[in-house]
BALODREN-257519 format. One line per field, with one value per residue: residue number from 1; residue in three letters; x, z, y of N, C-alpha, C in turn. Coordinates in nm, 2 decimals, padded with zeros to 4 digits, always signed. Layout:
<fivexs>
k [NUM,...]
r [ALA,...]
n_x [X,...]
n_z [Z,...]
n_y [Y,...]
ca_x [X,...]
ca_z [Z,...]
ca_y [Y,...]
c_x [X,...]
c_z [Z,...]
c_y [Y,...]
</fivexs>
This chain:
<fivexs>
k [1,2,3,4,5,6,7,8,9,10,11,12,13,14,15,16,17,18,19,20,21,22,23,24,25,26,27,28,29,30,31,32,33,34,35,36,37,38,39,40,41,42,43,44,45,46,47,48,49,50,51,52,53,54,55,56,57,58,59,60,61,62,63,64,65,66,67,68,69,70,71,72,73,74,75,76,77,78,79,80,81,82,83,84,85,86,87,88,89,90,91,92,93,94,95,96,97,98,99,100,101,102,103,104,105,106,107,108,109,110,111,112,113,114,115,116,117,118,119,120,121,122,123,124,125,126,127,128,129,130,131,132,133,134,135,136,137,138,139,140,141,142,143,144,145,146,147,148,149,150,151,152,153,154,155,156,157,158,159,160,161,162,163,164,165,166,167,168,169,170,171,172,173,174,175,176,177,178,179,180,181,182,183,184,185,186,187,188,189,190,191,192,193,194,195,196,197,198,199,200,201,202,203,204,205,206,207,208,209,210,211,212,213,214,215,216,217,218,219,220,221,222,223,224,225,226,227,228,229,230,231,232,233,234]
r [UNK,UNK,UNK,UNK,UNK,UNK,UNK,UNK,UNK,UNK,UNK,UNK,UNK,UNK,UNK,UNK,UNK,UNK,UNK,UNK,UNK,UNK,UNK,UNK,UNK,UNK,UNK,UNK,UNK,UNK,UNK,UNK,UNK,UNK,UNK,UNK,UNK,UNK,UNK,UNK,UNK,UNK,UNK,UNK,UNK,UNK,UNK,UNK,UNK,UNK,UNK,UNK,UNK,UNK,UNK,UNK,UNK,UNK,UNK,UNK,UNK,UNK,UNK,UNK,UNK,UNK,UNK,UNK,UNK,UNK,UNK,UNK,UNK,UNK,UNK,UNK,UNK,UNK,UNK,UNK,UNK,UNK,UNK,UNK,UNK,UNK,UNK,UNK,UNK,UNK,UNK,UNK,UNK,UNK,UNK,UNK,UNK,UNK,UNK,UNK,UNK,UNK,UNK,UNK,UNK,UNK,UNK,UNK,UNK,UNK,UNK,UNK,UNK,UNK,UNK,UNK,UNK,UNK,UNK,UNK,UNK,UNK,UNK,UNK,UNK,UNK,UNK,UNK,UNK,UNK,UNK,UNK,UNK,UNK,UNK,UNK,UNK,UNK,UNK,UNK,UNK,UNK,UNK,UNK,UNK,UNK,UNK,UNK,UNK,UNK,UNK,UNK,UNK,UNK,UNK,UNK,UNK,UNK,UNK,UNK,UNK,UNK,UNK,UNK,UNK,UNK,UNK,UNK,UNK,UNK,UNK,UNK,UNK,UNK,UNK,UNK,UNK,UNK,UNK,UNK,UNK,UNK,UNK,UNK,UNK,UNK,UNK,UNK,UNK,UNK,UNK,UNK,UNK,UNK,UNK,UNK,UNK,UNK,UNK,UNK,UNK,UNK,UNK,UNK,UNK,UNK,UNK,UNK,UNK,UNK,UNK,UNK,UNK,UNK,UNK,UNK,UNK,UNK,UNK,UNK,UNK,UNK,UNK,UNK,UNK,UNK,UNK,UNK,UNK,UNK,UNK,UNK,UNK,UNK]
n_x [+11.72,+12.01,+12.31,+12.64,+12.88,+13.22,+13.44,+13.70,+13.74,+13.56,+13.42,+13.42,+13.29,+13.03,+12.95,+12.94,+12.75,+12.52,+12.49,+12.43,+12.20,+12.03,+11.98,+11.81,+11.90,+11.95,+12.19,+12.45,+12.72,+13.05,+13.33,+13.56,+13.72,+13.64,+13.39,+13.25,+13.25,+13.09,+12.84,+12.78,+12.74,+12.51,+12.31,+12.17,+12.33,+12.30,+12.50,+12.85,+13.06,+13.39,+13.66,+14.01,+14.23,+14.22,+14.21,+14.40,+14.28,+14.31,+14.12,+14.16,+14.22,+14.00,+13.80,+13.89,+13.85,+13.57,+13.49,+13.61,+13.45,+13.22,+13.05,+12.86,+12.78,+12.80,+13.10,+13.24,+13.54,+13.73,+13.97,+14.27,+14.48,+14.60,+14.69,+14.77,+14.85,+14.75,+14.47,+14.45,+14.52,+14.30,+14.08,+14.15,+14.13,+13.86,+13.69,+13.44,+13.44,+13.61,+13.68,+13.82,+13.97,+14.00,+13.64,+13.42,+13.09,+12.90,+13.02,+13.04,+12.77,+12.69,+12.85,+12.76,+12.49,+12.53,+12.65,+12.45,+12.25,+12.37,+12.39,+12.13,+12.01,+11.79,+11.57,+11.25,+11.22,+11.02,+10.81,+10.49,+10.16,+09.84,+09.70,+09.91,+10.24,+10.59,+10.90,+11.21,+11.44,+11.40,+11.29,+11.02,+10.67,+10.37,+10.01,+09.76,+09.89,+09.97,+10.21,+10.29,+10.34,+10.56,+10.72,+11.07,+11.08,+10.82,+10.82,+11.02,+10.91,+10.69,+10.82,+10.95,+10.73,+10.61,+10.81,+10.78,+10.52,+10.25,+10.36,+10.39,+10.52,+10.68,+10.67,+10.93,+11.08,+11.05,+11.18,+11.44,+11.50,+11.49,+11.59,+11.89,+12.14,+12.24,+12.04,+11.77,+11.41,+11.13,+10.88,+10.62,+10.67,+10.68,+10.41,+10.30,+10.41,+10.30,+10.03,+10.02,+10.11,+09.89,+09.69,+09.77,+09.76,+09.49,+09.40,+09.49,+09.32,+09.28,+09.05,+09.04,+09.22,+09.55,+09.75,+09.75,+09.67,+09.79,+09.68,+09.86,+10.08,+10.19,+10.24,+10.11,+10.07,+09.75,+09.50,+09.41,+09.24,+09.01,+08.88,+08.71,+08.90,+08.92,+08.81,+08.54,+08.62,+08.59]
n_z [+10.01,+10.05,+09.89,+09.91,+09.67,+09.65,+09.43,+09.20,+08.94,+08.68,+08.47,+08.57,+08.82,+08.72,+08.60,+08.81,+08.97,+08.81,+08.80,+09.07,+09.10,+08.94,+09.12,+09.28,+09.46,+09.57,+09.44,+09.50,+09.35,+09.44,+09.35,+09.48,+09.81,+09.94,+09.83,+09.89,+10.17,+10.21,+10.10,+10.28,+10.51,+10.45,+10.39,+10.51,+10.48,+10.40,+10.35,+10.26,+09.98,+09.93,+09.76,+09.79,+09.67,+09.62,+09.48,+09.64,+09.93,+10.07,+10.07,+10.30,+10.50,+10.48,+10.57,+10.84,+10.93,+10.91,+11.10,+11.33,+11.37,+11.45,+11.26,+11.17,+10.96,+10.76,+10.60,+10.30,+10.18,+09.88,+09.66,+09.46,+09.57,+09.69,+09.94,+10.26,+10.46,+10.35,+10.37,+10.65,+10.72,+10.61,+10.75,+11.01,+11.00,+11.02,+10.84,+10.73,+10.57,+10.28,+09.94,+09.64,+09.35,+09.01,+09.03,+09.11,+09.03,+09.14,+09.38,+09.50,+09.53,+09.71,+09.94,+09.99,+10.05,+10.28,+10.46,+10.48,+10.60,+10.84,+10.94,+10.97,+11.17,+11.33,+11.17,+11.03,+10.85,+10.65,+10.52,+10.61,+10.55,+10.62,+10.38,+10.21,+10.13,+10.14,+10.04,+10.11,+10.05,+09.81,+09.65,+09.60,+09.58,+09.72,+09.70,+09.85,+09.81,+09.54,+09.31,+09.25,+08.96,+08.98,+08.89,+08.92,+09.06,+09.16,+09.33,+09.51,+09.62,+09.75,+09.94,+10.09,+10.21,+10.35,+10.54,+10.69,+10.78,+10.93,+10.92,+10.77,+10.45,+10.26,+09.91,+09.84,+10.03,+09.96,+09.71,+09.78,+09.91,+09.73,+09.48,+09.30,+09.38,+09.16,+08.96,+09.03,+09.01,+08.90,+09.14,+09.06,+08.94,+09.13,+09.20,+08.97,+08.98,+09.22,+09.16,+08.96,+09.11,+09.29,+09.11,+09.02,+09.26,+09.31,+09.09,+09.15,+09.34,+09.58,+09.75,+09.92,+09.95,+09.97,+09.99,+10.13,+10.07,+10.22,+10.21,+10.08,+10.21,+10.19,+10.15,+10.31,+10.46,+10.46,+10.72,+10.73,+10.89,+10.92,+10.69,+10.43,+10.29,+10.06,+09.73,+09.56,+09.40,+09.08]
n_y [+08.84,+09.04,+09.11,+09.23,+09.28,+09.30,+09.39,+09.46,+09.40,+09.45,+09.31,+09.05,+09.09,+09.17,+08.94,+08.75,+08.89,+08.87,+08.60,+08.55,+08.70,+08.55,+08.35,+08.47,+08.66,+09.00,+09.21,+09.43,+09.61,+09.70,+09.87,+09.93,+09.97,+10.20,+10.27,+10.04,+10.06,+10.29,+10.19,+09.98,+10.13,+10.26,+10.06,+09.76,+09.46,+09.11,+08.95,+08.97,+08.95,+08.95,+09.07,+09.01,+09.15,+09.47,+09.80,+10.07,+10.04,+09.72,+09.41,+09.25,+09.45,+09.61,+09.43,+09.39,+09.65,+09.67,+09.48,+09.59,+09.80,+09.69,+09.57,+09.30,+09.13,+08.83,+08.75,+08.66,+08.58,+08.64,+08.53,+08.50,+08.39,+08.09,+07.96,+07.82,+08.01,+08.25,+08.20,+08.17,+08.43,+08.58,+08.47,+08.53,+08.80,+08.84,+08.73,+08.50,+08.28,+08.14,+08.16,+08.04,+08.19,+08.09,+08.13,+07.87,+07.84,+07.68,+07.60,+07.85,+07.93,+07.74,+07.80,+08.06,+08.01,+07.85,+08.04,+08.23,+08.08,+08.04,+08.30,+08.35,+08.20,+08.19,+08.23,+08.16,+07.86,+07.80,+08.03,+08.14,+08.25,+08.25,+08.04,+08.05,+07.95,+08.00,+07.89,+07.96,+07.81,+07.67,+07.86,+07.86,+07.93,+07.84,+07.76,+07.61,+07.37,+07.39,+07.50,+07.84,+08.03,+08.26,+08.57,+08.68,+08.93,+08.94,+08.72,+08.81,+09.04,+08.93,+08.76,+08.95,+09.09,+08.88,+08.83,+09.06,+09.07,+09.23,+09.48,+09.79,+09.86,+10.09,+10.20,+10.29,+10.17,+09.90,+09.91,+09.98,+09.74,+09.52,+09.59,+09.66,+09.91,+10.05,+10.05,+10.15,+10.14,+10.34,+10.44,+10.36,+10.12,+09.93,+09.92,+09.81,+09.55,+09.45,+09.46,+09.26,+09.04,+09.01,+08.94,+08.69,+08.55,+08.56,+08.42,+08.17,+08.09,+08.23,+08.41,+08.63,+08.94,+08.92,+09.11,+09.42,+09.75,+10.04,+10.34,+10.61,+10.54,+10.26,+09.91,+09.61,+09.28,+09.14,+09.10,+08.80,+08.65,+08.78,+08.75,+08.56,+08.29,+08.13,+08.09,+07.92,+07.61,+07.47]
ca_x [+11.85,+12.09,+12.46,+12.74,+12.99,+13.33,+13.53,+13.74,+13.74,+13.42,+13.35,+13.40,+13.18,+12.90,+12.92,+12.90,+12.63,+12.42,+12.46,+12.37,+12.07,+11.95,+11.95,+11.71,+11.96,+11.97,+12.34,+12.52,+12.86,+13.14,+13.46,+13.67,+13.69,+13.57,+13.25,+13.19,+13.23,+12.97,+12.72,+12.75,+12.69,+12.37,+12.22,+12.20,+12.35,+12.29,+12.63,+12.95,+13.16,+13.49,+13.79,+14.13,+14.31,+14.15,+14.29,+14.41,+14.26,+14.29,+14.01,+14.19,+14.21,+13.86,+13.74,+13.93,+13.78,+13.43,+13.48,+13.64,+13.33,+13.10,+12.97,+12.85,+12.73,+12.89,+13.20,+13.30,+13.66,+13.75,+14.10,+14.34,+14.59,+14.56,+14.79,+14.72,+14.88,+14.66,+14.34,+14.45,+14.52,+14.17,+13.99,+14.19,+14.08,+13.72,+13.61,+13.37,+13.47,+13.71,+13.66,+13.94,+13.95,+13.87,+13.53,+13.32,+12.96,+12.83,+13.08,+13.01,+12.63,+12.68,+12.91,+12.67,+12.37,+12.57,+12.67,+12.32,+12.18,+12.44,+12.36,+11.99,+11.98,+11.66,+11.47,+11.16,+11.26,+10.91,+10.73,+10.35,+10.06,+09.72,+09.72,+10.03,+10.37,+10.71,+11.01,+11.33,+11.55,+11.37,+11.24,+10.89,+10.55,+10.25,+09.88,+09.68,+09.97,+10.00,+10.32,+10.25,+10.44,+10.59,+10.85,+11.17,+11.04,+10.70,+10.86,+11.10,+10.82,+10.61,+10.90,+10.97,+10.61,+10.60,+10.91,+10.75,+10.39,+10.16,+10.44,+10.37,+10.64,+10.65,+10.73,+11.07,+11.15,+11.06,+11.28,+11.57,+11.53,+11.50,+11.66,+12.03,+12.16,+12.27,+11.93,+11.64,+11.30,+11.03,+10.79,+10.51,+10.71,+10.64,+10.27,+10.27,+10.44,+10.21,+09.91,+10.04,+10.11,+09.76,+09.61,+09.82,+09.71,+09.35,+09.38,+09.52,+09.20,+09.27,+08.95,+09.08,+09.33,+09.66,+09.83,+09.67,+09.73,+09.77,+09.68,+09.95,+10.20,+10.26,+10.17,+10.14,+09.99,+09.61,+09.46,+09.32,+09.15,+08.89,+08.82,+08.71,+09.03,+08.92,+08.69,+08.51,+08.68,+08.51]
ca_z [+10.07,+09.98,+09.90,+09.86,+09.60,+09.64,+09.32,+09.11,+08.80,+08.65,+08.39,+08.67,+08.91,+08.65,+08.58,+08.94,+09.01,+08.73,+08.85,+09.20,+09.08,+08.90,+09.24,+09.35,+09.55,+09.53,+09.45,+09.48,+09.32,+09.48,+09.28,+09.57,+09.95,+09.98,+09.79,+09.98,+10.31,+10.20,+10.08,+10.41,+10.60,+10.40,+10.38,+10.58,+10.39,+10.46,+10.32,+10.17,+09.91,+09.94,+09.70,+09.87,+09.60,+09.58,+09.47,+09.75,+10.05,+10.03,+10.13,+10.44,+10.58,+10.49,+10.66,+10.97,+10.96,+10.94,+11.23,+11.44,+11.38,+11.49,+11.15,+11.20,+10.85,+10.72,+10.49,+10.22,+10.12,+09.75,+09.62,+09.37,+09.66,+09.74,+10.04,+10.40,+10.53,+10.30,+10.43,+10.79,+10.73,+10.59,+10.86,+11.13,+10.98,+11.05,+10.73,+10.78,+10.48,+10.18,+09.81,+09.55,+09.21,+08.94,+09.12,+09.06,+09.07,+09.23,+09.51,+09.55,+09.57,+09.83,+10.05,+10.02,+10.12,+10.42,+10.54,+10.50,+10.70,+10.97,+10.98,+10.99,+11.23,+11.40,+11.07,+11.00,+10.72,+10.56,+10.55,+10.58,+10.58,+10.58,+10.30,+10.13,+10.18,+10.06,+10.08,+10.06,+10.00,+09.68,+09.58,+09.55,+09.65,+09.69,+09.75,+09.85,+09.76,+09.41,+09.30,+09.18,+08.87,+09.00,+08.84,+09.03,+09.14,+09.24,+09.45,+09.61,+09.70,+09.84,+10.05,+10.18,+10.28,+10.45,+10.65,+10.77,+10.83,+10.93,+10.91,+10.64,+10.37,+10.15,+09.78,+09.84,+10.11,+09.88,+09.60,+09.85,+09.96,+09.63,+09.36,+09.33,+09.39,+09.03,+08.87,+09.10,+08.92,+08.96,+09.24,+09.00,+08.90,+09.24,+09.19,+08.86,+09.03,+09.32,+09.09,+08.89,+09.21,+09.34,+09.01,+09.03,+09.39,+09.29,+08.99,+09.22,+09.43,+09.70,+09.73,+10.00,+09.90,+10.06,+10.00,+10.16,+10.04,+10.32,+10.12,+10.11,+10.29,+10.12,+10.15,+10.42,+10.45,+10.52,+10.83,+10.67,+10.99,+10.91,+10.56,+10.38,+10.23,+09.94,+09.64,+09.52,+09.29,+09.00]
ca_y [+08.85,+09.14,+09.08,+09.33,+09.22,+09.40,+09.33,+09.57,+09.34,+09.48,+09.20,+08.94,+09.14,+09.17,+08.79,+08.70,+08.95,+08.82,+08.46,+08.55,+08.75,+08.44,+08.28,+08.56,+08.76,+09.14,+09.23,+09.56,+09.59,+09.80,+09.84,+09.96,+09.97,+10.33,+10.26,+09.93,+10.11,+10.37,+10.10,+09.91,+10.23,+10.30,+09.95,+09.64,+09.35,+08.98,+08.89,+09.05,+08.88,+09.05,+09.03,+09.05,+09.24,+09.58,+09.92,+10.15,+09.96,+09.58,+09.34,+09.22,+09.57,+09.65,+09.33,+09.43,+09.78,+09.65,+09.41,+09.68,+09.89,+09.61,+09.51,+09.16,+09.05,+08.73,+08.80,+08.55,+08.63,+08.58,+08.56,+08.40,+08.33,+07.96,+07.91,+07.81,+08.13,+08.35,+08.17,+08.21,+08.58,+08.63,+08.43,+08.61,+08.94,+08.84,+08.66,+08.38,+08.17,+08.17,+08.09,+08.06,+08.22,+08.12,+08.09,+07.78,+07.90,+07.58,+07.61,+07.98,+07.93,+07.66,+07.87,+08.17,+07.95,+07.81,+08.15,+08.29,+08.00,+08.06,+08.43,+08.36,+08.07,+08.19,+08.25,+08.05,+07.81,+07.81,+08.14,+08.12,+08.35,+08.18,+07.92,+08.08,+07.91,+08.03,+07.81,+08.03,+07.72,+07.63,+07.97,+07.82,+07.97,+07.75,+07.79,+07.48,+07.26,+07.41,+07.60,+07.95,+08.07,+08.40,+08.62,+08.71,+09.04,+08.91,+08.64,+08.89,+09.13,+08.85,+08.72,+09.07,+09.11,+08.77,+08.85,+09.17,+09.06,+09.35,+09.60,+09.86,+09.88,+10.19,+10.16,+10.32,+10.07,+09.78,+09.93,+09.97,+09.61,+09.42,+09.63,+09.71,+10.06,+10.11,+10.07,+10.15,+10.18,+10.44,+10.37,+10.30,+09.98,+09.84,+09.91,+09.71,+09.41,+09.41,+09.43,+09.13,+08.94,+09.00,+08.87,+08.55,+08.49,+08.54,+08.31,+08.04,+08.05,+08.31,+08.52,+08.75,+09.01,+08.90,+09.23,+09.53,+09.88,+10.14,+10.45,+10.71,+10.49,+10.15,+09.78,+09.51,+09.16,+09.16,+09.01,+08.70,+08.59,+08.86,+08.74,+08.42,+08.27,+08.05,+08.09,+07.79,+07.55,+07.38]
c_x [+11.94,+12.24,+12.53,+12.86,+13.10,+13.44,+13.57,+13.75,+13.59,+13.35,+13.32,+13.29,+13.04,+12.86,+12.87,+12.77,+12.51,+12.38,+12.39,+12.23,+11.98,+11.91,+11.86,+11.77,+11.97,+12.12,+12.37,+12.67,+12.94,+13.27,+13.58,+13.62,+13.61,+13.42,+13.18,+13.16,+13.10,+12.84,+12.68,+12.70,+12.55,+12.27,+12.26,+12.21,+12.35,+12.43,+12.72,+13.04,+13.27,+13.62,+13.91,+14.20,+14.23,+14.24,+14.28,+14.40,+14.23,+14.17,+14.03,+14.17,+14.07,+13.78,+13.77,+13.86,+13.64,+13.41,+13.51,+13.53,+13.20,+13.01,+12.97,+12.81,+12.84,+12.98,+13.26,+13.42,+13.68,+13.88,+14.16,+14.45,+14.54,+14.66,+14.72,+14.73,+14.78,+14.52,+14.34,+14.44,+14.37,+14.07,+14.02,+14.15,+13.93,+13.63,+13.55,+13.40,+13.56,+13.68,+13.77,+13.90,+14.04,+13.75,+13.45,+13.19,+12.89,+12.88,+13.04,+12.87,+12.62,+12.74,+12.82,+12.55,+12.41,+12.59,+12.54,+12.24,+12.24,+12.40,+12.21,+11.94,+11.84,+11.54,+11.38,+11.19,+11.15,+10.83,+10.58,+10.26,+09.92,+09.76,+09.85,+10.16,+10.48,+10.83,+11.14,+11.44,+11.52,+11.31,+11.10,+10.78,+10.44,+10.13,+09.80,+09.75,+10.02,+10.11,+10.27,+10.37,+10.47,+10.72,+10.94,+11.12,+10.91,+10.73,+10.93,+11.01,+10.73,+10.69,+10.93,+10.85,+10.59,+10.69,+10.87,+10.60,+10.30,+10.23,+10.42,+10.50,+10.61,+10.71,+10.88,+11.14,+11.16,+11.16,+11.42,+11.61,+11.56,+11.55,+11.80,+12.04,+12.18,+12.15,+11.80,+11.53,+11.22,+10.94,+10.67,+10.54,+10.66,+10.49,+10.23,+10.30,+10.34,+10.07,+09.91,+10.04,+09.97,+09.67,+09.65,+09.76,+09.56,+09.32,+09.40,+09.41,+09.19,+09.17,+08.98,+09.20,+09.45,+09.74,+09.74,+09.74,+09.69,+09.79,+09.77,+10.08,+10.27,+10.17,+10.21,+10.05,+09.85,+09.59,+09.36,+09.22,+09.01,+08.82,+08.81,+08.83,+09.02,+08.80,+08.67,+08.58,+08.59,+08.56]
c_z [+09.99,+10.00,+09.84,+09.80,+09.58,+09.55,+09.22,+08.96,+08.76,+08.57,+08.49,+08.77,+08.85,+08.63,+08.70,+08.99,+08.94,+08.77,+08.98,+09.19,+09.02,+09.01,+09.33,+09.47,+09.49,+09.55,+09.42,+09.45,+09.37,+09.42,+09.37,+09.72,+10.00,+09.95,+09.87,+10.12,+10.31,+10.18,+10.21,+10.51,+10.57,+10.42,+10.47,+10.49,+10.47,+10.44,+10.23,+10.11,+09.88,+09.87,+09.78,+09.80,+09.54,+09.56,+09.60,+09.88,+10.02,+10.11,+10.27,+10.54,+10.59,+10.58,+10.81,+11.02,+10.99,+11.08,+11.35,+11.47,+11.41,+11.38,+11.16,+11.08,+10.81,+10.60,+10.43,+10.14,+09.98,+09.70,+09.53,+09.45,+09.73,+09.83,+10.18,+10.47,+10.48,+10.36,+10.57,+10.81,+10.71,+10.70,+10.99,+11.12,+11.01,+10.94,+10.79,+10.69,+10.37,+10.06,+09.72,+09.41,+09.13,+09.02,+09.05,+09.12,+09.16,+09.37,+09.58,+09.60,+09.70,+09.95,+10.09,+10.10,+10.27,+10.51,+10.57,+10.61,+10.84,+11.02,+11.01,+11.06,+11.30,+11.30,+11.05,+10.86,+10.61,+10.61,+10.51,+10.62,+10.53,+10.50,+10.21,+10.20,+10.08,+10.12,+10.02,+10.01,+09.86,+09.59,+09.53,+09.64,+09.62,+09.76,+09.74,+09.79,+09.61,+09.40,+09.21,+09.09,+08.88,+08.93,+08.96,+09.12,+09.22,+09.36,+09.55,+09.69,+09.80,+09.96,+10.15,+10.26,+10.39,+10.56,+10.74,+10.82,+10.82,+10.92,+10.77,+10.58,+10.26,+10.02,+09.78,+09.92,+10.03,+09.77,+09.67,+09.89,+09.85,+09.50,+09.39,+09.32,+09.26,+08.94,+08.94,+09.01,+08.98,+09.05,+09.18,+08.95,+09.01,+09.23,+09.09,+08.91,+09.13,+09.26,+09.02,+09.00,+09.27,+09.24,+09.01,+09.15,+09.37,+09.19,+09.05,+09.31,+09.56,+09.68,+09.80,+09.94,+10.00,+10.09,+10.02,+10.13,+10.16,+10.24,+10.17,+10.18,+10.21,+10.13,+10.28,+10.39,+10.52,+10.63,+10.78,+10.76,+10.98,+10.78,+10.52,+10.29,+10.08,+09.86,+09.59,+09.40,+09.21,+08.99]
c_y [+08.95,+09.11,+09.20,+09.26,+09.32,+09.34,+09.44,+09.53,+09.35,+09.36,+09.08,+08.97,+09.13,+09.02,+08.73,+08.76,+08.90,+08.68,+08.46,+08.61,+08.64,+08.35,+08.36,+08.64,+08.90,+09.17,+09.37,+09.54,+09.72,+09.77,+09.87,+09.97,+10.09,+10.32,+10.15,+09.98,+10.20,+10.29,+10.04,+10.00,+10.27,+10.19,+09.84,+09.52,+09.21,+08.91,+08.98,+08.94,+08.97,+09.00,+09.08,+09.16,+09.36,+09.70,+10.00,+10.07,+09.82,+09.52,+09.30,+09.33,+09.61,+09.56,+09.36,+09.55,+09.76,+09.58,+09.50,+09.78,+09.82,+09.57,+09.36,+09.07,+08.95,+08.78,+08.67,+08.61,+08.56,+08.62,+08.46,+08.34,+08.20,+07.90,+07.91,+07.94,+08.24,+08.32,+08.20,+08.36,+08.63,+08.59,+08.51,+08.75,+08.95,+08.78,+08.54,+08.26,+08.23,+08.09,+08.13,+08.09,+08.12,+08.05,+07.98,+07.82,+07.81,+07.59,+07.75,+07.99,+07.85,+07.73,+07.99,+08.12,+07.91,+07.93,+08.23,+08.21,+08.03,+08.20,+08.45,+08.24,+08.07,+08.22,+08.13,+07.99,+07.82,+07.93,+08.12,+08.23,+08.30,+08.06,+07.94,+08.03,+07.95,+07.96,+07.88,+07.93,+07.67,+07.74,+07.94,+07.88,+07.88,+07.80,+07.66,+07.37,+07.28,+07.52,+07.71,+08.00,+08.22,+08.44,+08.65,+08.82,+09.02,+08.82,+08.72,+08.98,+09.05,+08.80,+08.83,+09.10,+09.00,+08.78,+08.97,+09.17,+09.18,+09.48,+09.66,+09.89,+09.98,+10.14,+10.18,+10.22,+09.94,+09.79,+09.91,+09.82,+09.51,+09.46,+09.68,+09.86,+10.12,+10.13,+10.06,+10.20,+10.29,+10.36,+10.31,+10.15,+09.89,+09.82,+09.81,+09.57,+09.36,+09.38,+09.29,+09.01,+08.91,+08.91,+08.72,+08.48,+08.46,+08.43,+08.18,+08.00,+08.13,+08.42,+08.64,+08.81,+09.00,+09.02,+09.35,+09.66,+09.98,+10.27,+10.56,+10.67,+10.37,+10.02,+09.70,+09.39,+09.19,+09.06,+08.91,+08.64,+08.66,+08.84,+08.59,+08.41,+08.22,+08.08,+07.95,+07.74,+07.46,+07.24]
</fivexs>
């Protein structure tokens, strides 16, 4: 899941982005409305966390502008203003929810999860491909009932592949989906993570290669119906 955090207080933005990244979200930071508008035009975000008090164009106006241009992503308004009228103003502008500064991380995470569930009501709660199961609510991947010890990026790559099935994803598409805009890696980094992910799946007992390389294009999930799935266990 990709989140756009619009906050001009850079230390606060970096703190929130790090906390959200620890929850396995990909987070882009925009320090003003103009940059936020450009980011939203370039990428599809699952959620926007929007500060009300921004330089030049405020968050209320930016929210209204997005809605008037048919942007439908959930918007969580964030502000130090704690009055009923301020909340009404934000919700009337098109925000889906409201959180008050100073932000309690537990409350923020709960509101983010609720909005993402609402925005993804038709998503399959458990992602499966053959014997592999991924639970987005617990960030756990299991094979034959055993949890696999994946890194954040390995988990994110596998989740992205599971959500796209047999669709081929290029390395650049994977980078755009799970790395933030400020620090994208070289494409070979994706190759390294995919290799490590394959090794962990094989070590868990999956004899067939779950991730198929489409040479010159990218990766997709293999058609496991054509392959034996499990290697013998001692």
